[in-house]
C-alpha positions as CSV (number, residue, x, y, z in Angstrom):
1,M,-4.9,-18.1,-14.6
2,I,-3.5,-15.0,-16.4
3,E,-5.9,-11.7,-16.4
4,R,-6.4,-9.9,-19.6
5,S,-5.7,-6.6,-19.8
6,L,-8.6,-3.9,-18.9
7,G,-10.4,-2.2,-21.4
8,E,-9.7,-4.5,-24.1
9,P,-11.3,-5.8,-25.7
10,P,-14.9,-3.8,-25.5
11,F,-17.5,-5.0,-22.9
12,G,-19.5,-7.9,-24.7
13,R,-16.6,-10.0,-25.9
14,L,-15.9,-11.5,-23.2
15,R,-19.6,-13.1,-22.1
16,L,-19.7,-16.6,-21.5
17,P,-20.7,-19.0,-23.8
18,A,-24.9,-19.1,-23.9
19,S,-25.1,-22.7,-22.2
20,V,-22.9,-21.8,-19.0
21,E,-24.5,-18.1,-18.8
22,Y,-28.0,-20.1,-18.3
23,L,-26.1,-22.1,-15.9
24,R,-25.1,-18.8,-14.1
25,S,-28.0,-16.8,-14.1
26,T,-30.3,-19.7,-13.2
27,A,-27.8,-20.5,-10.0
28,N,-28.1,-16.6,-9.5
29,K,-32.0,-16.7,-8.6
30,M,-31.7,-18.9,-5.9
31,Q,-32.1,-17.4,-2.3
32,D,-29.7,-16.9,0.4
33,G,-29.3,-20.2,2.7
34,V,-27.1,-23.1,3.7
35,I,-28.2,-25.4,0.7
36,A,-28.5,-22.3,-1.8
37,R,-24.8,-21.2,-1.0
38,R,-23.6,-25.0,-1.6
39,V,-25.1,-25.0,-4.8
40,M,-23.9,-21.4,-6.4
41,S,-20.0,-22.6,-4.8
42,M,-20.4,-25.5,-7.1
43,A,-22.1,-23.6,-10.4
44,R,-19.5,-21.0,-9.9
45,R,-16.4,-23.8,-10.2
46,L,-18.1,-25.0,-13.4
47,C,-18.9,-21.7,-15.1
48,L,-15.0,-20.7,-14.1
49,A,-13.4,-23.9,-15.5
50,G,-11.0,-23.6,-18.1
51,R,-11.6,-19.8,-18.4
52,A,-9.3,-17.0,-17.4
53,D,-10.7,-13.5,-15.9
54,P,-12.1,-11.2,-16.9
55,I,-15.9,-12.3,-17.8
56,D,-18.5,-9.8,-18.8
57,V,-21.8,-10.1,-16.9
58,D,-24.9,-8.1,-16.6
59,L,-25.8,-6.7,-13.5
60,F,-28.7,-5.0,-11.4
61,H,-30.6,-2.6,-13.7
62,D,-28.9,-2.9,-17.1
63,G,-25.7,-2.3,-15.4
64,R,-22.5,-3.6,-17.0
65,A,-19.5,-5.5,-15.3
66,R,-16.2,-7.0,-16.4
67,L,-15.2,-9.3,-13.5
68,Y,-12.2,-10.8,-11.7
69,P,-13.9,-13.0,-9.7
70,R,-10.6,-14.9,-8.9
71,S,-9.3,-12.0,-7.4
72,N,-11.9,-10.1,-5.5
73,R,-14.5,-11.3,-3.1
74,C,-16.9,-9.0,-4.1
75,E,-16.5,-9.8,-7.8
76,K,-16.6,-13.3,-7.0
77,R,-20.0,-13.0,-5.1
78,V,-21.8,-10.9,-7.5
79,F,-20.7,-13.1,-10.1
80,L,-22.6,-16.2,-8.7
81,G,-24.8,-14.9,-5.3
82,V,-25.8,-12.0,-6.5
83,N,-29.2,-11.9,-4.7
84,S,-26.8,-12.2,-1.3
85,W,-24.4,-9.9,-2.0
86,D,-24.8,-7.0,0.8
87,A,-28.6,-7.5,0.2
88,R,-29.5,-5.7,3.4
89,E,-27.2,-2.9,2.7
90,R,-28.4,-2.3,-0.7
91,A,-32.6,-2.8,0.1
92,V,-31.3,0.2,2.7
93,I,-30.3,2.5,0.1
94,A,-33.3,1.8,-2.3
95,A,-35.4,2.6,0.5
96,V,-33.7,5.8,1.3
97,M,-34.1,6.5,-2.6
98,R,-37.3,6.0,-2.6
99,A,-38.0,8.2,0.1
100,A,-35.6,11.0,-1.2
101,S,-36.8,14.4,-2.0
102,A,-37.5,14.7,-6.0
103,A,-36.1,18.2,-5.7
104,R,-32.7,17.0,-6.0
105,P,-30.6,15.0,-7.4
106,F,-30.1,11.6,-5.1
107,I,-26.6,11.7,-3.9
108,F,-24.5,8.9,-3.2
109,V,-21.1,8.5,-1.9
110,D,-19.1,5.7,-2.6
111,G,-16.1,5.6,-0.2
112,G,-13.6,3.0,-1.3
113,A,-15.4,2.2,-4.3
114,N,-13.5,-0.6,-5.1
115,V,-14.7,-2.3,-8.5
116,G,-18.0,0.4,-8.5
117,L,-20.5,-2.4,-7.4
118,Y,-22.5,0.2,-4.9
119,S,-22.6,2.5,-7.4
120,L,-23.8,0.1,-10.4
121,F,-26.3,-0.5,-8.4
122,V,-27.2,2.9,-7.3
123,A,-27.4,4.0,-10.9
124,G,-29.4,0.9,-11.6
125,E,-31.7,1.5,-8.8
126,A,-32.0,5.3,-10.0
127,R,-33.1,4.2,-13.7
128,R,-35.8,1.7,-12.3
129,L,-37.3,4.5,-10.2
130,N,-36.5,7.0,-12.9
131,Q,-34.6,9.2,-10.5
132,D,-31.8,11.7,-11.0
133,Y,-28.9,10.9,-9.2
134,R,-25.0,11.9,-8.5
135,I,-22.6,9.4,-7.4
136,I,-19.1,10.3,-5.9
137,A,-16.8,7.1,-6.3
138,I,-13.4,7.3,-4.3
139,E,-11.1,4.9,-4.7
140,P,-7.3,5.2,-4.8
141,D,-6.2,1.5,-5.9
142,P,-4.7,1.7,-9.4
143,Q,-6.2,-1.8,-10.2
144,N,-9.4,-1.5,-8.9
145,L,-9.6,2.2,-10.3
146,G,-9.2,0.7,-13.6
147,R,-11.7,-1.8,-12.9
148,L,-14.3,0.8,-12.0
149,R,-13.9,3.0,-14.6
150,F,-14.1,0.3,-17.4
151,N,-17.4,-0.5,-15.5
152,I,-18.9,2.8,-15.1
153,A,-18.2,3.6,-18.8
154,A,-19.6,0.1,-20.0
155,T,-22.9,1.0,-18.2
156,G,-23.1,4.1,-19.4
157,A,-23.5,5.8,-15.9
158,R,-22.7,9.6,-16.4
159,Q,-23.5,11.0,-13.3
160,V,-20.4,10.0,-11.7
161,A,-17.3,11.9,-10.4
162,I,-14.4,9.3,-9.9
163,F,-11.8,10.2,-7.4
164,A,-8.7,8.6,-7.7
165,V,-7.4,9.5,-4.0
166,A,-7.2,7.7,-0.6
167,L,-9.5,9.0,2.2
168,G,-8.2,10.5,5.4
169,E,-8.3,13.0,8.3
170,K,-6.1,15.4,7.1
171,P,-4.7,16.5,3.0
172,G,-1.2,14.4,2.4
173,H,0.3,11.2,0.9
174,S,0.6,7.9,2.0
175,V,1.4,4.2,0.9
176,L,-1.1,2.0,-0.4
177,L,-1.1,-1.8,0.6
178,S,-2.6,-4.5,-1.5
179,E,-3.9,-8.2,-0.8
180,Q,-3.6,-9.9,-4.0
181,S,-6.1,-12.9,-3.1
182,N,-8.5,-10.3,-2.7
183,R,-8.3,-6.7,-4.2
184,G,-11.4,-5.5,-1.9
185,E,-8.4,-5.4,1.1
186,V,-6.4,-3.0,0.0
187,R,-5.4,-0.7,2.9
188,L,-3.0,2.4,3.9
189,A,-0.1,1.6,5.6
190,A,0.1,2.3,9.3
191,S,2.4,5.0,10.1
192,G,6.2,3.5,10.2
193,A,4.9,0.6,9.0
194,E,7.1,-1.9,6.6
195,T,5.9,0.2,2.6
196,Q,8.3,-1.7,0.5
197,G,6.3,-2.6,-3.0
198,G,3.7,-0.4,-1.7
199,T,1.8,2.2,-4.3
200,P,2.3,6.0,-3.4
201,V,-1.2,7.7,-3.1
202,E,-2.6,10.9,-2.4
203,V,-4.4,11.1,0.7
204,R,-7.6,13.9,1.2
205,P,-10.3,14.7,3.6
206,L,-13.8,13.6,2.5
207,A,-15.1,17.4,3.1
208,A,-12.9,18.4,0.6
209,I,-14.1,16.0,-2.0
210,L,-17.6,16.6,-1.4
211,A,-16.7,20.3,-1.6
212,E,-14.7,20.1,-5.1
213,A,-17.8,17.7,-6.3
214,G,-20.3,20.4,-5.2
215,A,-22.1,18.1,-3.0
216,A,-23.9,20.3,-0.5
217,E,-26.2,17.3,0.6
218,V,-25.5,13.6,0.9
219,D,-28.0,10.9,1.0
220,V,-26.1,7.8,1.8
221,L,-22.3,7.3,2.3
222,K,-20.9,3.8,1.8
223,L,-17.5,3.6,3.3
224,D,-15.1,0.9,3.0
225,I,-12.1,1.5,3.3
226,E,-9.9,-0.9,5.4
227,G,-9.1,0.5,8.7
228,A,-9.3,4.3,7.6
229,E,-12.9,4.6,8.8
230,L,-12.3,6.2,12.0
231,A,-9.7,9.1,10.9
232,T,-12.0,9.7,7.6
233,L,-15.1,10.4,9.9
234,R,-13.1,12.5,12.5
235,G,-11.7,14.8,10.1
236,F,-15.2,15.1,8.3
237,F,-17.6,15.8,11.5
238,A,-14.9,18.5,12.7
239,Q,-14.7,19.9,9.2
240,A,-18.3,20.0,7.5
241,P,-21.1,21.8,8.6
242,R,-24.4,19.3,9.7
243,S,-26.3,20.4,7.1
244,S,-23.8,18.4,4.6
245,W,-23.6,15.3,6.7
246,P,-25.2,12.0,5.2
247,R,-28.2,11.0,6.1
248,S,-27.5,7.6,6.4
249,I,-24.2,5.7,6.7
250,I,-23.0,2.1,5.9
251,L,-19.8,0.9,7.5
252,E,-18.3,-1.9,9.3
253,I,-19.7,-2.2,12.6
254,E,-17.2,-5.0,13.6
255,R,-13.7,-5.6,13.3
256,G,-12.2,-8.5,14.5
257,G,-15.0,-9.1,16.2
258,K,-14.8,-5.8,18.4
259,P,-17.3,-2.9,17.7
260,T,-15.4,-0.5,15.6
261,E,-14.3,2.9,17.1
262,A,-15.8,4.6,13.9
263,A,-19.2,3.3,14.3
264,A,-19.1,4.7,17.8
265,L,-18.0,8.1,16.9
266,C,-21.2,8.5,14.2
267,I,-23.6,7.6,17.2
268,S,-21.8,9.6,19.6
269,A,-22.2,12.5,16.6
270,G,-26.2,11.5,16.8
271,Y,-26.7,8.5,14.3
272,V,-28.6,5.7,15.4
273,L,-28.4,2.5,14.6
274,R,-31.0,1.2,12.9
275,E,-30.1,-2.0,11.3
276,K,-27.0,-4.3,11.5
277,A,-26.5,-6.1,8.2
278,H,-23.7,-9.1,8.8
279,L,-20.9,-6.7,9.6
280,N,-21.8,-3.8,8.4
281,A,-23.8,-0.9,10.4
282,I,-27.0,1.0,9.0
283,L,-27.0,4.0,10.4
284,H,-29.4,7.1,10.3
285,L,-28.9,10.8,11.1
286,E,-31.4,12.1,13.8
287,A,-31.3,15.1,11.9
288,P,-33.2,18.7,13.8
289,N,-33.7,20.0,10.3
290,G,-37.2,18.6,9.6
291,W,-35.6,15.7,7.6
292,S,-37.7,12.9,8.3
293,S,-36.6,9.6,9.6
294,L,-36.4,6.6,6.7
295,Q,-38.8,4.6,9.1
296,E,-41.6,7.7,8.4
297,N,-41.0,7.9,5.0
298,S,-40.1,4.3,3.6
299,G,-43.2,4.3,1.2
300,S,-42.7,4.8,-2.4
301,R,-42.0,8.3,-4.3
């Protein structure tokens, strides 16, 4: 199927027909499980049959997204299967939001934002909690970036700062390599690797981006940058004061069946592995500055 151009037409024009949307929304109410996954897979094929990407849908709490489910695994899963999509990670973020101080905005950093699904979730959850928030979304891939900007604008989330750069240990430039069958697997080229057909991209350290955004404190950092996590965190922990370190970090704990060095670095820096959700680690900082753990403050605001 040929994708239509991003941004045209306005959101809402590409919704599913009412009968097909009823099938999608009904199947989306199913909880995760073997039978549910089979039913959702079949329903997804029926909903997409004969239709070109993209498709306009409502997500989370008043969120809006124009999805391209055929070219991006995460868009495919939230199109139909939203309840199981990173459900544990989202539950932890919601718990941290409920426990956060009301004295300042909740700050979420979406490192490797892709098309903005995590950011849309946080914005929706903040609206549901009537909570002030700020989102710093970082995405280097031009195609994902266009989808991200469209989704943020369609949702009307105004407290979002978008940085069109890649994350790394030091400032510089690199080449971005794309996997066309899954836009979520965009990655920086390794040093000395073949870069033909890649996209030149600016690389910036996380500490510099947070400083530019004026984020002296971070509540949750989600980091999904396809192998650049270790270099990014190594630079960040060396460059940023501990007071600015995220209270919680979500990142891959396994890659290729082996524990990631990035997760080990976080633990050595003072983070505690509180949970493992599929391949992701959910780590919380044991801070000496009086900030209580998530478990101690997981009640309602």
